[in-house]
C-alpha positions as CSV (number, residue, x, y, z in Angstrom):
1,M,0.7,21.6,-33.2
2,C,-0.5,22.0,-29.6
3,V,-2.3,25.2,-28.4
4,K,0.0,28.0,-27.3
5,Q,1.2,28.6,-23.8
6,G,-0.6,31.0,-21.5
7,V,-4.0,29.4,-21.7
8,H,-5.7,27.2,-19.1
9,P,-3.7,24.0,-18.5
10,A,-6.8,21.8,-18.4
11,F,-7.4,22.2,-22.1
12,R,-3.8,23.0,-23.3
13,K,-2.8,19.5,-22.3
14,A,-5.9,17.9,-23.8
15,A,-5.2,19.7,-27.1
16,C,-1.6,18.4,-27.2
17,F,-2.7,14.8,-26.5
18,L,-5.5,15.1,-29.1
19,V,-2.9,15.9,-31.7
20,L,-0.6,13.1,-30.5
21,A,-3.4,10.5,-30.4
22,G,-4.4,11.3,-33.9
23,A,-0.9,11.2,-35.2
24,G,-0.3,7.8,-33.6
25,A,-3.6,6.3,-34.8
26,L,-3.2,7.3,-38.5
27,A,0.5,6.7,-39.0
28,A,1.3,4.8,-42.1
29,P,3.4,1.6,-41.9
30,A,7.0,2.1,-42.8
31,Q,8.4,0.5,-46.0
32,N,11.5,-0.8,-44.2
33,P,10.3,-3.3,-41.5
34,T,12.3,-2.0,-38.5
35,S,11.0,-1.0,-35.1
36,A,13.0,2.2,-35.3
37,D,10.7,3.4,-38.2
38,N,7.6,1.6,-37.2
39,P,7.1,0.2,-33.6
40,F,4.6,-2.4,-34.9
41,Y,7.7,-4.3,-36.2
42,G,9.1,-4.6,-32.7
43,S,8.0,-6.2,-29.4
44,V,8.9,-6.8,-25.8
45,T,10.5,-10.2,-25.5
46,A,8.2,-12.0,-23.1
47,Q,10.0,-15.3,-22.4
48,P,13.5,-16.7,-22.2
49,L,15.1,-19.0,-24.9
50,F,13.9,-22.6,-24.8
51,D,15.6,-25.7,-26.2
52,R,12.3,-27.1,-27.5
53,T,10.6,-25.9,-30.6
54,I,7.5,-23.7,-30.0
55,Q,4.5,-24.8,-32.0
56,L,2.7,-21.6,-33.3
57,S,-0.7,-21.4,-34.8
58,L,-2.1,-18.2,-36.4
59,D,-4.3,-17.6,-33.3
60,D,-1.3,-18.1,-31.0
61,S,0.7,-15.7,-32.9
62,I,-2.0,-13.0,-32.9
63,R,-2.5,-13.5,-29.1
64,R,1.2,-13.1,-28.5
65,G,1.3,-10.0,-30.7
66,L,-1.6,-8.4,-28.8
67,E,0.3,-9.1,-25.5
68,N,3.8,-8.0,-26.6
69,N,3.9,-5.9,-29.7
70,L,5.8,-2.7,-29.2
71,G,3.4,-0.4,-31.2
72,L,0.4,-1.7,-29.2
73,R,2.3,-1.2,-25.9
74,E,3.0,2.4,-26.8
75,A,-0.7,3.0,-27.7
76,E,-1.8,1.5,-24.4
77,S,0.7,3.7,-22.5
78,Q,-0.6,6.7,-24.3
79,E,-4.1,5.8,-23.3
80,K,-3.1,5.6,-19.6
81,T,-1.3,8.9,-19.9
82,L,-4.6,10.5,-21.2
83,K,-6.5,8.9,-18.3
84,G,-4.1,10.6,-15.9
85,E,-4.6,13.9,-17.7
86,R,-8.4,13.5,-17.5
87,D,-8.1,12.9,-13.7
88,Q,-6.1,16.1,-13.4
89,A,-8.8,18.0,-15.3
90,L,-11.4,16.5,-13.0
91,Q,-9.6,18.0,-10.0
92,Q,-10.4,21.4,-11.4
93,F,-14.1,20.7,-10.5
94,L,-13.5,19.2,-7.1
95,P,-12.9,21.1,-3.9
96,T,-9.3,21.1,-2.6
97,I,-8.9,20.6,1.1
98,T,-5.5,20.8,2.8
99,L,-4.4,20.8,6.4
100,T,-1.4,22.7,7.6
101,A,0.2,22.6,11.0
102,D,3.3,24.3,12.3
103,T,5.0,25.6,15.4
104,G,7.9,28.0,15.7
105,F,9.6,30.8,17.5
106,Y,9.2,34.2,15.8
107,Q,11.0,37.5,16.4
108,H,9.4,40.8,15.2
109,N,10.7,44.3,14.6
110,L,7.7,46.5,15.4
111,A,9.5,49.6,14.1
112,A,9.9,47.9,10.7
113,Q,6.1,47.2,10.7
114,G,5.3,50.9,11.3
115,F,5.2,50.9,15.1
116,G,8.0,53.4,15.7
117,P,8.5,55.4,18.9
118,A,6.3,58.2,17.8
119,L,3.3,55.9,17.2
120,I,4.0,53.9,20.3
121,G,4.0,57.1,22.3
122,K,0.4,57.7,21.4
123,F,-0.5,54.5,23.4
124,A,1.2,55.9,26.6
125,P,-2.1,56.6,28.3
126,L,-2.9,52.9,28.2
127,F,0.1,52.0,30.3
128,P,0.2,52.3,34.2
129,G,1.2,55.8,35.1
130,G,0.4,57.1,31.6
131,Q,4.0,56.5,30.5
132,I,5.8,54.0,28.3
133,P,7.6,51.6,30.6
134,P,11.4,52.2,30.8
135,G,13.4,49.9,28.5
136,F,10.4,49.1,26.3
137,S,11.8,47.5,23.1
138,T,10.4,47.5,19.6
139,I,11.9,44.0,19.2
140,T,9.4,41.4,20.4
141,H,9.1,37.6,20.1
142,D,6.6,34.9,20.5
143,T,6.1,31.1,20.2
144,L,3.3,30.3,17.8
145,T,1.6,27.0,17.2
146,E,-1.2,26.7,14.7
147,G,-3.3,24.2,12.8
148,I,-5.5,25.3,9.9
149,V,-7.8,23.6,7.4
150,H,-7.9,25.3,3.9
151,F,-10.7,24.9,1.5
152,N,-10.6,26.0,-2.2
153,E,-13.1,25.4,-5.0
154,T,-13.9,26.9,-8.4
155,L,-17.7,27.2,-8.5
156,F,-17.9,28.3,-12.1
157,S,-15.3,28.7,-14.9
158,G,-15.9,28.4,-18.6
159,P,-12.4,27.2,-19.4
160,V,-12.5,24.6,-16.7
161,I,-15.8,23.2,-18.0
162,A,-14.6,23.1,-21.6
163,G,-11.2,21.7,-20.5
164,W,-13.0,18.8,-18.8
165,K,-14.9,18.1,-22.0
166,A,-11.7,18.3,-24.1
167,A,-9.8,16.0,-21.7
168,G,-12.7,13.4,-22.0
169,A,-12.6,13.6,-25.7
170,A,-8.8,13.2,-25.7
171,Q,-9.1,10.1,-23.5
172,R,-11.7,8.6,-25.8
173,S,-9.5,9.4,-28.8
174,A,-6.6,7.6,-27.2
175,Y,-8.9,4.6,-26.5
176,Y,-9.8,4.3,-30.2
177,A,-6.2,4.9,-31.2
178,K,-5.3,1.9,-29.0
179,M,-8.0,-0.2,-30.6
180,S,-6.8,0.9,-34.1
181,A,-3.3,-0.2,-32.9
182,R,-4.7,-3.6,-32.0
183,G,-6.1,-3.9,-35.6
184,Q,-2.7,-2.9,-37.0
185,T,-1.0,-5.5,-34.8
186,I,-3.4,-8.3,-36.0
187,Q,-2.9,-7.3,-39.6
188,N,0.9,-7.2,-39.3
189,V,1.1,-10.5,-37.5
190,A,-1.4,-12.3,-39.7
191,T,0.3,-11.0,-42.9
192,I,3.8,-12.2,-41.9
193,Y,2.4,-15.5,-40.7
194,L,0.7,-16.0,-44.0
195,R,3.9,-14.9,-45.8
196,A,5.8,-17.5,-43.8
197,I,3.3,-20.2,-44.7
198,A,3.5,-19.3,-48.4
199,D,7.3,-19.4,-48.3
200,S,7.2,-22.7,-46.5
201,S,5.1,-24.0,-49.4
202,E,7.7,-22.6,-51.7
203,V,10.4,-24.5,-49.9
204,D,8.3,-27.8,-50.1
205,N,7.8,-27.2,-53.9
206,A,11.5,-26.4,-54.4
207,R,12.5,-29.6,-52.6
208,A,10.1,-31.6,-54.8
209,N,11.5,-29.9,-57.9
210,V,15.1,-30.6,-56.7
211,A,14.1,-34.3,-56.3
212,Q,12.5,-34.4,-59.7
213,A,15.5,-32.6,-61.3
214,Q,17.9,-35.0,-59.6
215,L,16.0,-38.0,-61.0
216,L,16.1,-36.4,-64.5
217,F,19.8,-35.8,-64.2
218,N,20.4,-39.4,-63.0
219,N,18.5,-40.8,-65.9
220,A,20.3,-38.5,-68.4
221,H,23.7,-39.4,-66.9
222,Q,23.0,-43.2,-67.1
223,A,21.7,-42.8,-70.7
224,H,24.8,-40.9,-71.7
225,L,27.0,-43.6,-70.2
226,A,25.0,-46.1,-72.2
227,G,25.5,-44.0,-75.3
228,T,21.7,-43.6,-75.9
229,V,21.7,-39.8,-75.5
230,A,24.1,-37.0,-76.3
231,N,26.2,-35.3,-73.7
232,L,24.1,-32.1,-74.2
233,D,21.1,-33.8,-72.6
234,E,23.2,-34.6,-69.5
235,L,24.5,-31.0,-69.3
236,R,21.0,-29.7,-69.8
237,A,19.7,-31.9,-66.9
238,R,22.6,-30.8,-64.7
239,V,21.8,-27.1,-65.3
240,E,18.2,-27.7,-64.4
241,L,19.2,-29.5,-61.2
242,Q,21.4,-26.7,-60.1
243,S,18.8,-24.1,-61.0
244,Q,16.3,-25.9,-58.8
245,Q,18.9,-26.1,-56.0
246,Q,19.4,-22.4,-56.2
247,A,15.6,-21.9,-56.0
248,L,15.5,-24.0,-52.9
249,I,18.3,-22.0,-51.2
250,V,16.4,-18.7,-52.0
251,A,13.1,-20.1,-50.7
252,Q,14.7,-21.4,-47.5
253,N,16.4,-18.1,-46.9
254,A,13.2,-16.1,-47.4
255,L,11.3,-18.4,-45.0
256,D,14.0,-18.1,-42.3
257,K,13.8,-14.3,-42.5
258,D,10.0,-14.3,-42.3
259,L,10.2,-16.4,-39.1
260,I,12.7,-13.9,-37.6
261,L,10.3,-11.0,-38.4
262,L,7.3,-12.9,-37.0
263,K,9.2,-13.6,-33.8
264,R,10.2,-10.0,-33.5
265,E,6.6,-8.8,-33.8
266,I,5.1,-11.2,-31.2
267,G,7.8,-11.1,-28.5
268,I,9.7,-14.4,-29.1
269,D,13.5,-14.4,-28.8
270,P,15.1,-14.3,-32.3
271,G,17.1,-17.4,-31.6
272,Q,14.1,-19.5,-30.5
273,K,13.1,-22.3,-32.8
274,I,9.4,-22.2,-33.9
275,A,7.2,-24.3,-36.2
276,L,4.1,-23.0,-37.9
277,T,1.2,-25.4,-37.4
278,D,-1.4,-23.9,-39.7
279,A,-1.6,-24.5,-43.4
280,A,-2.4,-21.8,-45.8
281,P,-6.1,-21.1,-45.3
282,Y,-8.4,-20.9,-48.4
283,A,-12.1,-20.2,-48.5
284,D,-14.4,-18.2,-50.7
285,L,-15.5,-14.9,-49.0
286,A,-19.2,-14.3,-48.8
287,G,-20.0,-11.3,-50.9
288,Q,-21.0,-8.0,-49.2
289,T,-22.2,-4.9,-50.9
290,L,-20.3,-1.6,-50.7
291,P,-23.1,0.1,-48.7
292,E,-23.1,-2.8,-46.2
293,L,-19.3,-2.5,-45.8
294,M,-19.5,1.3,-45.4
295,A,-22.1,1.0,-42.7
296,L,-19.8,-1.4,-40.8
297,A,-16.9,1.0,-41.3
298,W,-18.8,4.1,-39.9
299,Q,-19.7,2.0,-36.9
300,D,-16.6,0.0,-36.2
301,R,-13.6,1.8,-37.8
302,Q,-11.5,2.8,-34.8
303,D,-9.5,5.5,-36.6
304,Y,-12.8,7.1,-37.7
305,Q,-14.1,7.1,-34.2
306,N,-10.8,8.4,-33.0
307,L,-11.0,11.4,-35.4
308,E,-14.6,12.0,-34.4
309,N,-13.5,12.4,-30.8
310,Q,-10.6,14.7,-31.9
311,V,-13.2,16.9,-33.5
312,A,-15.3,16.9,-30.3
313,G,-12.1,17.7,-28.3
314,F,-11.1,20.6,-30.5
315,K,-14.6,21.9,-30.4
316,A,-14.4,21.9,-26.6
317,I,-11.1,23.7,-26.8
318,H,-12.5,26.3,-29.0
319,A,-15.4,26.8,-26.5
320,A,-12.8,27.1,-23.8
321,Y,-11.1,30.0,-25.5
322,R,-14.5,31.7,-26.0
323,G,-15.3,30.9,-22.3
324,Q,-12.4,32.9,-21.1
325,R,-14.5,36.0,-21.6
326,W,-16.9,34.7,-19.0
327,P,-16.5,35.6,-15.3
328,T,-14.9,33.1,-12.9
329,L,-16.4,32.4,-9.5
330,S,-14.4,30.8,-6.8
331,F,-14.5,30.3,-3.0
332,N,-11.5,30.1,-0.6
333,G,-11.8,29.5,3.1
334,S,-9.9,28.3,6.1
335,Y,-10.4,27.6,9.7
336,G,-8.0,26.7,12.5
337,T,-6.5,27.6,15.9
338,Q,-3.5,29.6,16.8
339,T,-1.8,29.2,20.2
340,I,0.7,31.9,21.4
341,A,2.8,31.2,24.5
342,T,1.7,33.2,27.5
343,V,-1.3,34.5,25.6
344,G,-3.5,31.5,24.9
345,T,-5.4,29.9,22.1
346,H,-7.9,31.4,19.7
347,G,-9.7,30.3,16.6
348,V,-9.0,32.0,13.2
349,M,-11.0,31.8,10.0
350,V,-11.2,33.1,6.4
351,A,-14.3,33.0,4.1
352,Q,-13.7,34.6,0.8
353,G,-15.6,34.5,-2.4
354,T,-13.9,35.8,-5.6
355,L,-15.6,36.9,-8.8
356,S,-13.2,37.9,-11.6
357,F,-13.9,39.5,-15.0
358,P,-11.5,39.8,-17.9
359,I,-11.4,43.5,-18.7
360,F,-8.7,44.1,-21.4
361,R,-7.5,40.8,-22.9
362,E,-9.4,40.9,-26.2
363,A,-6.4,40.6,-28.5
364,G,-5.0,37.5,-26.7
365,L,-8.5,36.0,-26.5
366,R,-9.2,36.6,-30.2
367,G,-5.8,35.1,-31.2
368,G,-6.4,32.0,-29.1
369,E,-9.9,31.7,-30.5
370,D,-8.8,32.0,-34.1
371,A,-6.0,29.4,-33.6
372,S,-8.4,26.9,-32.0
373,Q,-10.9,27.5,-34.8
374,A,-8.2,26.7,-37.3
375,Q,-7.4,23.4,-35.5
376,L,-11.1,22.6,-35.4
377,N,-11.5,23.3,-39.1
378,A,-8.5,21.1,-39.9
379,A,-9.9,18.2,-37.8
380,R,-13.3,18.5,-39.5
381,A,-11.6,18.5,-42.9
382,D,-9.6,15.4,-41.9
383,L,-12.8,13.7,-40.9
384,V,-14.4,14.4,-44.3
385,S,-11.3,13.2,-46.0
386,L,-11.2,10.0,-43.9
387,R,-14.8,9.2,-44.9
388,Q,-13.8,9.5,-48.6
389,Q,-10.6,7.5,-47.9
390,I,-12.6,4.7,-46.2
391,E,-14.8,4.4,-49.2
392,E,-11.8,4.3,-51.4
393,Q,-10.1,1.7,-49.3
394,L,-13.3,-0.5,-49.3
395,R,-13.6,-0.2,-53.1
396,A,-10.0,-1.0,-53.6
397,A,-10.1,-3.9,-51.2
398,Q,-13.1,-5.4,-52.9
399,L,-11.4,-5.2,-56.3
400,D,-8.3,-6.8,-54.8
401,V,-10.3,-9.7,-53.3
402,S,-12.1,-10.3,-56.6
403,A,-8.9,-10.1,-58.7
404,S,-6.9,-12.3,-56.4
405,K,-9.7,-14.9,-56.3
406,Q,-9.6,-15.0,-60.1
407,L,-5.8,-15.3,-60.0
408,V,-6.1,-18.3,-57.7
409,D,-8.5,-20.0,-60.1
410,V,-6.2,-19.4,-63.1
411,A,-3.1,-20.4,-61.1
412,R,-4.8,-23.7,-60.1
413,S,-5.7,-24.4,-63.7
414,N,-2.1,-23.6,-64.7
415,V,-0.8,-26.1,-62.2
416,D,-3.1,-28.8,-63.5
417,L,-2.1,-28.1,-67.1
418,A,1.6,-28.0,-66.3
419,T,1.4,-31.2,-64.4
420,R,-0.3,-33.0,-67.3
421,A,2.2,-31.5,-69.7
422,L,5.1,-32.7,-67.6
423,S,3.6,-36.2,-67.4
424,D,3.1,-36.4,-71.1
425,E,6.6,-35.1,-71.9
426,T,8.1,-37.6,-69.4
427,D,6.4,-40.4,-71.3
428,R,7.7,-39.1,-74.6
429,V,11.3,-38.9,-73.3
430,K,11.0,-42.4,-71.9
431,A,9.7,-43.6,-75.3
432,G,12.7,-42.0,-77.0
433,V,10.4,-39.7,-79.1
434,D,11.9,-36.4,-77.7
435,T,15.1,-35.2,-76.1
436,N,15.0,-33.9,-72.6
437,L,14.8,-30.2,-73.7
438,P,11.0,-30.2,-73.7
439,L,11.0,-32.1,-70.5
440,V,13.2,-29.4,-68.8
441,A,10.9,-26.7,-70.1
442,A,7.9,-28.6,-68.7
443,Q,9.5,-28.9,-65.3
444,A,10.2,-25.1,-65.4
445,S,6.6,-24.4,-66.3
446,L,5.3,-26.5,-63.5
447,S,7.7,-24.9,-61.0
448,A,6.5,-21.4,-62.1
449,A,2.9,-22.4,-62.0
450,Q,3.3,-23.8,-58.4
451,T,5.0,-20.6,-57.3
452,S,2.2,-18.5,-58.9
453,L,-0.4,-20.5,-57.1
454,V,1.3,-20.1,-53.7
455,E,1.6,-16.4,-54.3
456,S,-2.0,-16.0,-55.5
457,I,-3.4,-17.8,-52.4
458,Y,-1.2,-15.5,-50.2
459,Q,-2.4,-12.4,-52.0
460,Y,-6.0,-13.6,-51.7
461,N,-5.7,-14.0,-48.0
462,V,-3.9,-10.7,-47.5
463,S,-6.6,-8.9,-49.6
464,K,-9.3,-10.4,-47.4
465,L,-7.5,-9.2,-44.3
466,Q,-7.2,-5.7,-45.8
467,L,-11.0,-5.7,-46.5
468,A,-11.7,-6.7,-42.9
469,R,-9.4,-3.9,-41.7
470,A,-11.1,-1.4,-44.0
471,A,-14.5,-2.4,-42.7
472,G,-13.2,-2.2,-39.0
473,V,-14.0,-5.8,-38.1
474,L,-10.5,-7.4,-38.4
475,E,-10.1,-8.3,-34.7
476,L,-13.5,-9.9,-34.4
477,Q,-13.8,-11.6,-37.8
478,Y,-10.4,-12.3,-39.2
479,R,-11.1,-16.1,-38.8
480,Q,-14.3,-15.8,-40.9
481,Y,-12.6,-13.7,-43.6
482,L,-9.7,-16.2,-43.9
483,G,-11.9,-19.3,-43.6
484,H,-9.6,-20.3,-40.7
């Protein structure tokens, strides 16, 4: 919640944007990938539809995401807004100089201004003959032309000084919120790109399985026609063929939807044809100890630095409330000329210093001070919680990297074993030792092992991205973490 109305605008605005910057930086991704729930799943379409197919590498996709992603655009706009607010706060320190010039015809009622007949009569000795001239009217007029330069400056004000500090902290907070949004964009784009690569591998595996099942069915059909195998073997082969065809349809559909989501995140028209040029990366990750990763996170995590600046901003806002008890010193002045028709021109000036003290505002000042102290305490608690959360994220990410690496090793071994089992069973069927039931089972085992391997490699890459994000080095080191 922003600070209440009635306080100095320089730090009221800064407090509001500190809250907004923090909320934008730490927002959790939505479960349903729509830009309405999470702007990082949307983008600004940057180019028209082309007839040719766009070749997209992982680096190209991330570059397009950083240029066009909706969530990042919003974070950049918020940073620019905070910069404008900081410039407005700066003006509180600077002198304000304005020039006014005007000319006009004025009519005055002297009686309304206190110069009634009785008072004017006292000035009778000043007129020739010692009498008011006959027909003297209390209604007079003049033509006035003037040009005046006005100068205003606040020489000292506790709230203004604290407001300037709060606005600076809010701008820095918005900068780190933007940098955190860049990391979120890279993670989202890279994850969906890797998902699309994995599903593309699934499509390739499914096609190979369909071709193998088709061959098995053709052989069973010919053997059945020749009377060497029972009709059950042909039916079993047909069921396996159709099962593999279903798996191919599902895999192709998943890939097509992944490509739509990828295009939506990086600013490409949904109808544009694209082709992914990178294969699934795979490389062992050099081990880093938890203390090393935590040191990186304290230094490079943008959300942590964002929250640190929020704490500094709320501390300045709290100081501003306390500073409202201090006196305020300001200077106002003007200089110019006034020309009255038939009278002439004369210079006019004002030089005024103002020193103001709050006398009886203690209840309001204490209320604002207590509210700002509560906001500061909440921000400090969030910072402590985030430190613990970062350690938790790093520990969990390390565990995920280790576990997914072991899953890849096991999945590769399973693929090798399933391949050998299928080869052996194929030989046994050709030799007439077995029916095709064990062969169908071997094909299913190989298909499952291939799917498990693809998914394991995807999870391994995603876990490495999560570890890089938790350490705050995703934007600079995602290639090293992926082995790309």
